[in-house]
C-alpha positions as CSV (number, residue, x, y, z in Angstrom):
1,M,-61.2,-34.2,-35.0
2,P,-59.5,-32.9,-31.8
3,K,-60.5,-34.7,-28.6
4,T,-62.7,-32.9,-26.0
5,P,-61.3,-32.3,-22.5
6,Q,-63.4,-35.2,-21.2
7,Q,-62.0,-37.5,-23.9
8,L,-58.5,-36.5,-23.0
9,F,-59.2,-37.0,-19.3
10,E,-60.4,-40.5,-20.0
11,A,-57.5,-41.2,-22.3
12,W,-55.0,-40.3,-19.6
13,L,-56.8,-42.7,-17.2
14,Q,-56.5,-45.5,-19.7
15,D,-52.9,-44.7,-20.9
16,P,-50.5,-47.5,-19.8
17,T,-47.6,-45.0,-19.8
18,I,-49.3,-42.8,-17.1
19,D,-48.3,-43.9,-13.5
20,D,-50.8,-45.0,-10.8
21,E,-50.2,-41.9,-8.6
22,T,-51.3,-39.6,-11.5
23,K,-54.3,-41.7,-12.2
24,V,-55.4,-41.5,-8.6
25,E,-55.2,-37.7,-8.7
26,L,-57.3,-37.7,-11.9
27,T,-59.9,-40.1,-10.4
28,G,-60.3,-37.6,-7.6
29,I,-61.7,-35.0,-10.0
30,T,-64.2,-37.4,-11.8
31,G,-67.4,-35.5,-12.5
32,Q,-65.9,-32.1,-11.9
33,D,-66.5,-30.8,-15.4
34,K,-65.0,-27.3,-14.9
35,E,-61.8,-28.7,-13.3
36,I,-61.4,-31.3,-16.1
37,E,-61.9,-28.6,-18.7
38,D,-59.2,-26.4,-17.2
39,R,-56.7,-29.3,-17.0
40,F,-57.3,-30.6,-20.5
41,Y,-58.8,-27.8,-22.7
42,R,-55.3,-27.2,-24.2
43,D,-51.7,-28.4,-24.1
44,L,-49.7,-26.2,-21.7
45,E,-48.3,-23.7,-24.1
46,F,-44.6,-23.8,-24.8
47,G,-43.9,-20.1,-25.5
48,T,-40.7,-18.2,-26.2
49,G,-40.0,-18.5,-22.4
50,G,-40.7,-22.2,-22.3
51,L,-43.4,-23.8,-20.1
52,R,-45.0,-22.4,-16.9
53,G,-48.1,-23.5,-15.1
54,V,-49.8,-25.0,-12.1
55,M,-48.4,-28.4,-11.1
56,G,-50.8,-31.4,-11.4
57,A,-52.1,-34.0,-13.8
58,G,-53.4,-33.0,-17.2
59,T,-52.2,-31.6,-20.5
60,N,-52.6,-28.0,-19.2
61,R,-50.5,-28.7,-16.1
62,M,-46.8,-29.0,-15.2
63,N,-46.0,-32.7,-14.7
64,R,-43.3,-35.2,-15.7
65,Y,-45.3,-36.2,-18.8
66,V,-45.6,-32.7,-20.2
67,I,-41.9,-32.1,-19.3
68,G,-40.9,-35.4,-20.9
69,K,-42.7,-34.5,-24.1
70,A,-41.1,-31.0,-24.2
71,T,-37.7,-32.5,-23.5
72,Q,-38.1,-35.1,-26.3
73,G,-38.9,-32.3,-28.7
74,F,-36.0,-30.3,-27.5
75,A,-33.7,-33.3,-27.9
76,N,-34.8,-33.8,-31.5
77,Y,-34.1,-30.1,-32.2
78,L,-30.7,-30.2,-30.6
79,K,-29.7,-33.3,-32.6
80,G,-30.4,-31.2,-35.7
81,L,-27.9,-28.6,-34.5
82,S,-24.9,-30.8,-33.4
83,S,-23.6,-34.3,-33.9
84,E,-22.6,-34.4,-30.2
85,P,-25.1,-32.1,-28.4
86,S,-24.9,-31.5,-24.6
87,V,-27.1,-29.7,-22.2
88,V,-26.8,-28.1,-18.7
89,I,-29.7,-28.3,-16.3
90,A,-30.3,-26.3,-13.1
91,H,-33.3,-26.0,-10.9
92,D,-34.7,-23.8,-8.1
93,S,-36.3,-24.5,-4.7
94,R,-39.8,-25.3,-5.9
95,R,-41.7,-28.5,-5.2
96,N,-40.8,-31.1,-7.8
97,S,-38.0,-29.0,-9.3
98,D,-35.4,-31.6,-8.5
99,T,-37.6,-34.4,-9.9
100,F,-38.4,-32.5,-13.1
101,S,-34.7,-31.8,-13.7
102,V,-33.7,-35.4,-13.3
103,E,-36.6,-36.4,-15.6
104,S,-35.4,-34.0,-18.2
105,A,-31.8,-35.4,-17.9
106,C,-33.0,-39.0,-18.3
107,V,-35.0,-38.2,-21.5
108,L,-32.0,-36.4,-22.9
109,A,-29.7,-39.3,-22.0
110,A,-32.0,-41.7,-23.8
111,N,-31.5,-39.6,-26.9
112,G,-27.7,-39.9,-26.5
113,I,-27.3,-36.3,-25.3
114,K,-24.8,-35.7,-22.5
115,T,-26.3,-33.7,-19.7
116,Y,-24.6,-31.8,-16.9
117,L,-26.7,-31.5,-13.7
118,Y,-26.4,-29.8,-10.4
119,R,-27.1,-31.9,-7.3
120,S,-29.0,-29.1,-5.6
121,L,-30.6,-25.8,-6.5
122,R,-28.6,-23.1,-8.3
123,P,-29.5,-19.6,-9.6
124,T,-30.8,-19.3,-13.2
125,P,-27.9,-16.9,-14.2
126,Q,-25.5,-19.6,-13.1
127,L,-27.1,-21.9,-15.7
128,S,-26.7,-19.2,-18.3
129,F,-23.0,-18.9,-17.4
130,A,-22.5,-22.7,-17.3
131,V,-23.9,-23.3,-20.8
132,R,-21.1,-21.1,-22.2
133,D,-18.5,-22.2,-19.6
134,L,-19.0,-25.9,-20.5
135,K,-19.5,-25.2,-24.2
136,A,-22.9,-26.9,-24.2
137,T,-25.4,-26.9,-27.0
138,G,-28.3,-25.8,-24.7
139,G,-29.6,-25.4,-21.2
140,I,-32.7,-26.0,-19.2
141,V,-33.9,-24.4,-15.9
142,I,-36.7,-25.8,-13.9
143,T,-38.3,-22.7,-12.2
144,A,-41.4,-20.6,-12.1
145,S,-39.4,-17.6,-10.9
146,H,-41.6,-15.6,-8.4
147,N,-44.9,-17.3,-9.1
148,P,-47.1,-18.7,-6.3
149,P,-46.1,-22.1,-4.8
150,E,-48.4,-24.2,-6.9
151,Y,-46.5,-23.2,-10.1
152,N,-43.5,-24.6,-11.7
153,G,-41.8,-24.0,-15.1
154,Y,-39.3,-25.1,-17.7
155,K,-37.1,-22.6,-19.5
156,V,-34.8,-23.5,-22.4
157,Y,-31.5,-21.8,-23.4
158,N,-29.4,-21.8,-26.5
159,A,-25.7,-22.4,-26.9
160,D,-25.0,-18.8,-26.0
161,G,-26.7,-19.2,-22.6
162,C,-29.6,-17.0,-23.7
163,Q,-33.2,-17.9,-23.6
164,L,-34.6,-18.8,-27.0
165,V,-35.5,-15.8,-29.1
166,P,-38.6,-16.2,-31.4
167,H,-37.1,-17.7,-34.5
168,E,-35.4,-20.4,-32.3
169,A,-38.4,-20.9,-30.1
170,E,-40.6,-21.5,-33.2
171,Q,-38.4,-24.4,-34.3
172,V,-38.4,-25.9,-30.8
173,I,-42.2,-25.5,-30.5
174,A,-42.6,-27.3,-33.9
175,S,-40.3,-30.1,-32.8
176,I,-42.3,-30.5,-29.5
177,R,-45.6,-30.6,-31.4
178,A,-44.2,-33.3,-33.6
179,V,-44.0,-35.6,-30.5
180,E,-47.6,-36.7,-30.7
181,S,-47.8,-39.1,-27.8
182,F,-46.1,-40.0,-24.5
183,D,-44.9,-43.3,-25.8
184,E,-42.7,-41.5,-28.3
185,V,-40.7,-40.1,-25.3
186,K,-37.5,-42.0,-24.8
187,R,-36.2,-42.4,-21.2
188,L,-33.3,-44.0,-19.3
189,T,-33.3,-44.5,-15.6
190,Q,-31.0,-42.2,-13.6
191,A,-28.6,-45.2,-13.0
192,E,-28.5,-46.1,-16.7
193,A,-27.8,-42.5,-17.6
194,E,-25.0,-42.2,-15.1
195,S,-23.5,-45.6,-16.1
196,A,-23.5,-44.6,-19.8
197,G,-21.6,-41.3,-18.9
198,L,-24.6,-39.3,-20.2
199,L,-25.5,-37.8,-16.8
200,V,-22.6,-35.8,-15.3
201,W,-22.9,-34.2,-11.9
202,L,-21.4,-30.7,-11.5
203,G,-19.6,-29.6,-8.3
204,E,-17.6,-27.0,-6.5
205,A,-15.2,-26.2,-9.3
206,E,-18.1,-25.1,-11.5
207,D,-19.6,-23.1,-8.7
208,Q,-16.4,-21.2,-8.0
209,R,-16.0,-20.3,-11.7
210,F,-19.4,-18.6,-11.6
211,I,-18.6,-16.8,-8.3
212,D,-15.3,-15.6,-9.8
213,A,-17.0,-14.3,-12.9
214,V,-19.6,-12.3,-10.9
215,A,-17.0,-10.9,-8.5
216,A,-14.9,-9.7,-11.5
217,S,-17.8,-7.4,-12.3
218,A,-17.1,-5.2,-9.3
219,V,-16.3,-1.6,-10.4
220,Q,-13.8,-0.8,-7.7
221,P,-12.7,-4.2,-6.4
222,E,-9.4,-3.1,-4.7
223,W,-11.2,-0.3,-2.9
224,L,-13.9,-2.7,-1.6
225,R,-11.3,-5.2,-0.4
226,S,-9.3,-2.5,1.3
227,G,-12.0,-2.3,3.9
228,A,-14.7,-0.2,2.3
229,G,-16.9,-3.2,1.8
230,A,-17.0,-3.7,5.6
231,G,-18.2,-0.1,6.0
232,I,-21.8,-0.8,5.4
233,S,-24.4,-3.1,7.1
234,I,-26.4,-5.2,4.7
235,V,-29.5,-7.4,5.4
236,F,-30.1,-10.1,2.8
237,T,-33.1,-12.4,2.2
238,P,-33.1,-15.1,-0.4
239,L,-36.9,-15.6,0.1
240,H,-36.4,-19.4,0.5
241,G,-34.8,-19.6,-2.9
242,A,-31.5,-20.3,-4.7
243,G,-29.8,-17.0,-3.8
244,N,-28.6,-17.8,-0.3
245,L,-25.2,-19.3,-0.9
246,P,-24.1,-17.5,-4.2
247,V,-25.0,-14.0,-3.1
248,R,-23.3,-14.4,0.3
249,R,-20.2,-16.0,-1.3
250,V,-19.9,-13.1,-3.9
251,L,-20.4,-10.4,-1.3
252,A,-17.9,-12.0,1.0
253,Q,-15.3,-12.5,-1.8
254,A,-15.8,-8.8,-2.7
255,G,-15.1,-7.6,0.8
256,F,-18.6,-7.2,2.3
257,T,-18.2,-8.7,5.8
258,N,-21.2,-7.1,7.6
259,V,-24.0,-9.1,6.0
260,H,-27.0,-10.3,8.0
261,V,-29.3,-13.0,6.6
262,V,-33.0,-13.3,7.5
263,E,-32.8,-16.6,9.3
264,A,-36.5,-17.6,8.7
265,Q,-36.1,-17.1,5.0
266,E,-32.6,-18.5,4.6
267,L,-33.2,-22.2,3.7
268,P,-34.9,-23.4,0.5
269,D,-38.6,-24.1,0.8
270,G,-40.9,-24.4,-2.2
271,Q,-43.9,-23.5,-0.1
272,F,-42.5,-20.1,0.7
273,P,-44.1,-20.1,4.1
274,T,-43.2,-16.7,5.4
275,V,-44.5,-14.6,2.4
276,K,-47.6,-14.3,0.4
277,S,-45.5,-14.1,-2.8
278,P,-41.7,-14.8,-3.0
279,N,-41.3,-11.8,-5.2
280,P,-39.0,-8.8,-4.3
281,E,-41.3,-6.6,-6.3
282,E,-43.9,-7.1,-3.5
283,H,-43.2,-4.8,-0.5
284,E,-44.7,-7.4,1.8
285,A,-41.8,-9.8,1.0
286,F,-39.4,-7.5,2.9
287,T,-41.4,-7.5,6.2
288,L,-39.0,-9.8,8.1
289,A,-35.9,-8.2,6.4
290,M,-37.0,-4.7,7.5
291,K,-37.4,-6.0,11.1
292,L,-33.9,-7.3,11.0
293,A,-32.6,-4.1,9.4
294,D,-34.1,-2.1,12.3
295,E,-32.3,-4.3,14.7
296,T,-29.0,-4.1,12.9
297,D,-29.2,-0.5,11.7
298,A,-28.7,-1.7,8.1
299,D,-27.8,0.7,5.3
300,L,-29.2,-1.6,2.7
301,I,-31.7,-4.5,2.3
302,I,-31.4,-6.9,-0.6
303,G,-33.9,-9.6,-1.6
304,T,-33.7,-12.2,-4.4
305,D,-36.5,-14.3,-5.9
306,P,-36.6,-18.1,-5.9
307,D,-34.3,-18.7,-8.9
308,C,-32.2,-15.6,-8.1
309,D,-32.5,-13.7,-11.3
310,R,-34.4,-10.7,-9.8
311,M,-33.1,-8.4,-7.1
312,G,-35.0,-5.9,-5.0
313,A,-33.4,-3.3,-2.8
314,V,-34.7,-1.3,0.2
315,V,-33.0,1.9,1.5
316,K,-33.5,4.5,4.2
317,N,-35.2,7.7,3.2
318,D,-34.5,11.1,4.7
319,A,-36.7,10.3,7.7
320,G,-34.8,7.2,8.4
321,K,-37.6,4.9,7.3
322,Y,-36.9,1.9,5.0
323,V,-38.5,2.3,1.5
324,V,-38.6,-0.3,-1.3
325,L,-37.0,0.9,-4.5
326,T,-38.8,0.2,-7.7
327,G,-36.9,-1.8,-10.4
328,N,-36.6,1.5,-12.4
329,Q,-35.1,3.4,-9.4
330,S,-32.6,0.6,-8.7
331,G,-31.7,0.4,-12.3
332,A,-31.2,4.2,-12.6
333,L,-28.9,4.2,-9.5
334,M,-26.8,1.4,-10.8
335,V,-26.5,2.9,-14.3
336,Y,-25.4,6.2,-12.7
337,Y,-22.9,4.6,-10.3
338,L,-21.4,2.3,-13.0
339,L,-21.0,5.0,-15.7
340,S,-19.8,7.7,-13.3
341,R,-17.1,5.5,-11.8
342,L,-16.0,4.2,-15.1
343,K,-15.7,7.7,-16.4
344,E,-13.7,8.8,-13.4
345,Q,-11.3,5.8,-13.8
346,G,-10.9,6.6,-17.6
347,K,-12.5,3.3,-18.5
348,L,-15.7,4.4,-20.0
349,P,-15.6,3.3,-23.7
350,A,-16.5,5.7,-26.4
351,N,-19.0,3.2,-27.9
352,G,-20.5,2.0,-24.6
353,A,-24.1,0.7,-24.7
354,V,-26.9,0.4,-22.2
355,V,-29.9,-1.8,-23.1
356,K,-33.4,-1.6,-21.6
357,T,-36.9,-2.8,-22.5
358,I,-39.7,-0.8,-24.0
359,V,-41.6,-0.8,-20.7
360,T,-38.6,0.4,-18.6
361,S,-38.3,4.0,-17.4
362,E,-36.5,6.6,-19.6
363,M,-34.6,7.9,-16.6
364,G,-31.8,5.3,-17.0
365,A,-31.7,6.1,-20.7
366,D,-31.3,9.8,-20.1
367,I,-28.5,9.2,-17.5
368,A,-26.7,6.9,-20.0
369,A,-27.0,9.4,-22.8
370,S,-25.5,12.1,-20.6
371,F,-22.4,10.0,-20.3
372,G,-22.2,9.5,-24.1
373,C,-23.6,6.0,-24.1
374,E,-26.0,4.8,-26.8
375,V,-29.3,3.3,-25.4
376,F,-31.0,0.4,-27.1
377,N,-34.6,-0.6,-26.5
378,T,-35.8,-4.2,-26.7
379,L,-39.1,-6.1,-26.2
380,T,-39.8,-7.3,-22.7
381,G,-37.8,-10.4,-21.8
382,F,-34.1,-10.5,-21.0
383,K,-33.4,-12.9,-23.9
384,Y,-33.6,-9.8,-26.2
385,I,-31.0,-8.1,-24.1
386,G,-28.8,-11.2,-24.2
387,E,-29.3,-11.2,-28.0
388,K,-28.0,-7.6,-28.1
389,I,-24.8,-8.6,-26.2
390,K,-24.1,-11.3,-28.8
391,Q,-24.7,-8.8,-31.6
392,F,-22.3,-6.3,-30.1
393,E,-19.6,-9.0,-29.7
394,Q,-20.1,-10.2,-33.3
395,T,-20.0,-6.8,-34.9
396,G,-17.7,-4.9,-32.5
397,S,-20.1,-1.9,-32.9
398,H,-20.6,-1.3,-29.1
399,V,-19.3,-2.4,-25.8
400,Y,-22.1,-3.7,-23.6
401,L,-22.1,-2.1,-20.1
402,F,-25.4,-2.7,-18.5
403,G,-28.8,-4.1,-19.3
404,Y,-32.0,-4.0,-17.3
405,E,-35.8,-4.2,-17.2
406,E,-38.2,-2.6,-14.8
407,S,-39.2,-6.0,-13.3
408,Y,-36.0,-6.1,-11.2
409,G,-33.8,-7.8,-13.8
410,Y,-30.2,-6.5,-14.2
411,L,-26.9,-7.6,-15.8
412,T,-23.5,-6.0,-15.9
413,G,-20.7,-7.9,-17.5
414,T,-20.9,-10.5,-20.3
415,Y,-20.2,-13.7,-18.5
416,A,-24.0,-14.5,-18.7
417,R,-26.8,-13.9,-21.1
418,D,-29.7,-13.6,-18.5
419,K,-30.5,-11.3,-15.7
420,D,-28.5,-12.0,-12.6
421,A,-29.6,-11.1,-9.0
422,V,-26.1,-12.1,-7.8
423,V,-24.3,-9.4,-9.7
424,A,-27.1,-6.9,-9.0
425,S,-26.7,-7.6,-5.3
426,L,-23.0,-6.9,-5.7
427,L,-23.4,-3.7,-7.7
428,I,-26.1,-2.1,-5.5
429,S,-24.0,-3.0,-2.4
430,E,-20.9,-1.4,-4.0
431,A,-22.9,1.7,-4.9
432,A,-24.2,2.0,-1.3
433,A,-20.7,1.6,0.1
434,Y,-19.3,4.2,-2.2
435,Y,-21.9,6.8,-1.5
436,K,-21.8,6.2,2.2
437,S,-18.0,7.0,2.0
438,Q,-19.1,10.2,0.4
439,G,-21.6,11.0,3.2
440,K,-24.6,10.1,1.1
441,T,-27.3,7.4,1.0
442,L,-28.7,5.7,-2.1
443,Y,-31.9,7.6,-1.4
444,S,-30.2,11.0,-1.3
445,V,-28.4,10.1,-4.6
446,L,-31.8,9.2,-6.1
447,L,-33.2,12.7,-5.1
448,D,-30.1,14.3,-6.7
449,L,-30.7,12.4,-9.9
450,Y,-34.4,13.6,-9.9
451,A,-33.2,17.2,-9.5
452,Q,-30.7,16.8,-12.4
453,Y,-32.7,14.7,-14.8
454,G,-36.3,15.2,-13.8
455,A,-38.8,13.5,-11.5
456,Y,-39.5,10.2,-13.2
457,L,-42.2,8.0,-11.6
458,E,-43.5,4.7,-12.8
459,R,-46.0,2.1,-11.6
460,L,-47.1,-1.3,-12.6
461,E,-50.7,-2.4,-12.4
462,S,-51.9,-5.9,-13.2
463,R,-55.1,-7.9,-13.3
464,T,-55.0,-11.7,-12.8
465,L,-57.5,-13.5,-15.0
466,K,-57.2,-17.2,-14.7
467,G,-58.3,-20.1,-16.9
468,K,-59.9,-20.2,-20.3
469,D,-62.3,-17.4,-19.4
470,G,-59.5,-15.2,-18.2
471,L,-57.5,-15.7,-21.4
472,E,-60.5,-14.6,-23.4
473,K,-61.0,-11.5,-21.3
474,I,-57.3,-10.5,-21.7
475,G,-57.8,-10.9,-25.5
476,A,-60.9,-8.7,-25.3
477,I,-59.1,-6.0,-23.4
478,M,-56.3,-5.8,-25.9
479,N,-58.7,-5.8,-28.8
480,D,-60.7,-3.0,-27.2
481,W,-57.7,-0.7,-26.9
482,R,-56.3,-1.7,-30.3
483,S,-59.5,-1.1,-32.2
484,N,-60.7,1.9,-30.2
485,P,-57.5,3.9,-29.2
486,P,-58.2,7.0,-27.1
487,Q,-57.6,10.5,-28.5
488,E,-56.8,11.8,-25.0
489,V,-56.3,10.3,-21.5
490,A,-56.8,12.2,-18.2
491,G,-57.0,15.5,-20.2
492,V,-53.7,14.9,-22.1
493,R,-53.7,14.3,-25.8
494,V,-52.4,10.9,-27.1
495,E,-49.5,11.8,-29.4
496,K,-48.7,8.3,-30.8
497,V,-49.8,4.7,-30.5
498,L,-47.1,2.1,-30.8
499,D,-48.6,-1.4,-31.8
500,Y,-45.7,-3.8,-31.4
501,E,-47.8,-6.6,-32.9
502,K,-46.8,-4.9,-36.2
503,G,-43.1,-5.5,-35.5
504,L,-42.0,-1.9,-34.9
505,D,-38.4,-0.6,-35.1
506,G,-37.1,-3.9,-36.4
507,L,-38.3,-5.7,-33.3
508,P,-40.1,-9.1,-33.4
509,S,-43.9,-9.0,-33.4
510,E,-45.4,-9.0,-29.9
511,N,-48.9,-8.3,-28.5
512,V,-48.0,-5.0,-26.8
513,L,-49.6,-1.5,-27.1
514,K,-47.9,1.6,-25.9
515,F,-49.5,5.0,-25.8
516,L,-47.3,8.1,-25.9
517,L,-48.9,11.3,-24.5
518,T,-48.0,14.9,-25.4
519,D,-46.7,15.7,-21.9
520,G,-44.0,13.0,-22.1
521,S,-46.0,10.4,-20.1
522,W,-46.8,7.0,-21.4
523,F,-48.6,3.8,-20.6
524,C,-48.4,0.3,-22.0
525,L,-50.7,-2.8,-22.1
526,R,-49.0,-6.2,-22.3
527,P,-50.4,-9.7,-21.6
528,S,-47.9,-11.6,-19.5
529,G,-46.2,-14.4,-21.3
530,T,-45.7,-16.5,-18.1
531,E,-48.7,-15.7,-15.9
532,P,-52.5,-15.4,-16.4
533,K,-52.2,-11.7,-16.2
534,I,-52.5,-8.5,-18.2
535,K,-49.9,-6.0,-17.1
536,L,-50.2,-2.2,-17.4
537,Y,-47.1,0.0,-17.2
538,F,-47.4,3.7,-16.4
539,A,-44.7,6.4,-16.5
540,V,-44.6,10.2,-16.1
541,R,-41.8,12.8,-15.8
542,G,-42.4,16.0,-13.8
543,E,-40.6,19.0,-12.4
544,S,-41.3,17.8,-8.9
545,L,-42.1,14.5,-7.2
546,D,-45.4,15.8,-5.9
547,G,-46.5,16.9,-9.4
548,A,-45.3,13.7,-11.0
549,E,-47.2,11.7,-8.4
550,A,-50.4,13.6,-9.0
551,S,-50.1,13.1,-12.8
552,L,-49.3,9.4,-12.4
553,N,-52.4,8.8,-10.2
554,R,-54.7,10.6,-12.7
555,L,-53.3,8.6,-15.6
556,I,-53.7,5.3,-13.8
557,S,-57.2,6.0,-12.6
558,V,-58.6,6.7,-16.0
559,V,-56.8,3.8,-17.8
560,M,-57.7,1.2,-15.2
561,E,-61.4,2.3,-15.1
562,R,-61.6,1.3,-18.8
563,V,-59.6,-1.9,-18.3
564,D,-61.7,-3.0,-15.3
565,S,-64.9,-2.4,-17.2
566,L,-63.9,-5.4,-19.4
567,A,-62.0,-7.5,-16.8
């Protein structure tokens, strides 16, 4: 019979493998039944994206014991793939990220697995690059992306530098579950791992290879280095994360010399003291950057999240006011710039491909189609885009050009298999420089694209529902919409319901519902795989921005009223 949360709590207090510091933390919650239940009602779930949760003691928390068990399971899985497996590990700026990365390396070393480790924080996309660059069997990143400061996470990568897709994740999850207790976790000390040659520290040579790979993705490199890159003023904020050095190095190497960094947000800090959330999707995160942009008359503001895999951009509108672009808008601008420049240079392949997720705007897809590129849709998660890149390379059917998702994740080039805010920073800066040389701004180009392709507007709404009760509410919301789908929404008939739990269009099964309306608008319900949230995506296409905005607001109002009645 499974143990109750209280029994697990007491077992941790009595377990000789649990350190005294952890036991002191647990003793401090004695008698707090609700807190004990939340910490021990389940094992922190290892999903297709790995582990992510609040740091602390307990089975439902991020700590060295939960990470050790996951790493032991991963080690057992890797030894089944290779006689001489190796792993690359990187981490971001969060509290305990460095400790958790060394802990993972020491467990792998005890299992005879050679591990390459960075001495300080590095971007997640650099890990993806390094796995392939070093011909490793797998990779680990310690990060919780843009989650609040109390969170951390553990993401696992395959030999292709791609996050595990479902069939791989299922094998790793089974391997982790087979590790029944903490005393099954093997571990060397850091000194022992180094002495045995099983912990190898990475340095400048590996960093430069990544920077060179990103810089090679520039569309017009010679033009930029001829002085065009110096023609625009850029403000950059790494939001206390891993983007500071690599973004600046790549921009400098490409020829952008007029880059101003937000000093208060420049250095790594896992508490993220200057923002409510270190997330470039949140407009508030750009407050200090906009102030600096006003002072420097910047043409473009760039922000990257803590592990530097998401990039947000801010541009001046027609009134000279700075406005934050959505992920869909930035993606559409980059798709258009990339494809139009390649076409003009005679380098646009006949079998070019653009890949996006099912919750990403159709605007970029329409732009890509107008250039003769085929557009592929995947489930949410960049691992599916990375999987497509590998398929294209294996079959030769298409040439991958660009992949993106509405949540500020982009990749051009095939040096990595994950979204990369470093290359996105380079590409959006190059586009801004090019259009400025043509007497345009990114905002005016966006308006031109609306006039040509239609006024596409999108918005993301979410509801955070924490703990066991929240999980149950999210399940109830999905069940309500799945079992009682509406016939019409905001006066518009529902044309089709796509239930991706059934594995539509050859895609893996996922708990996602998408409703297509007869006027071309759509909305989608999707529980987050990494946060205690349910996310709702809305999209409309109108003849004018004002009309599209009105339609979008009506759609959101009606859908969220029903969602909130259950939340």
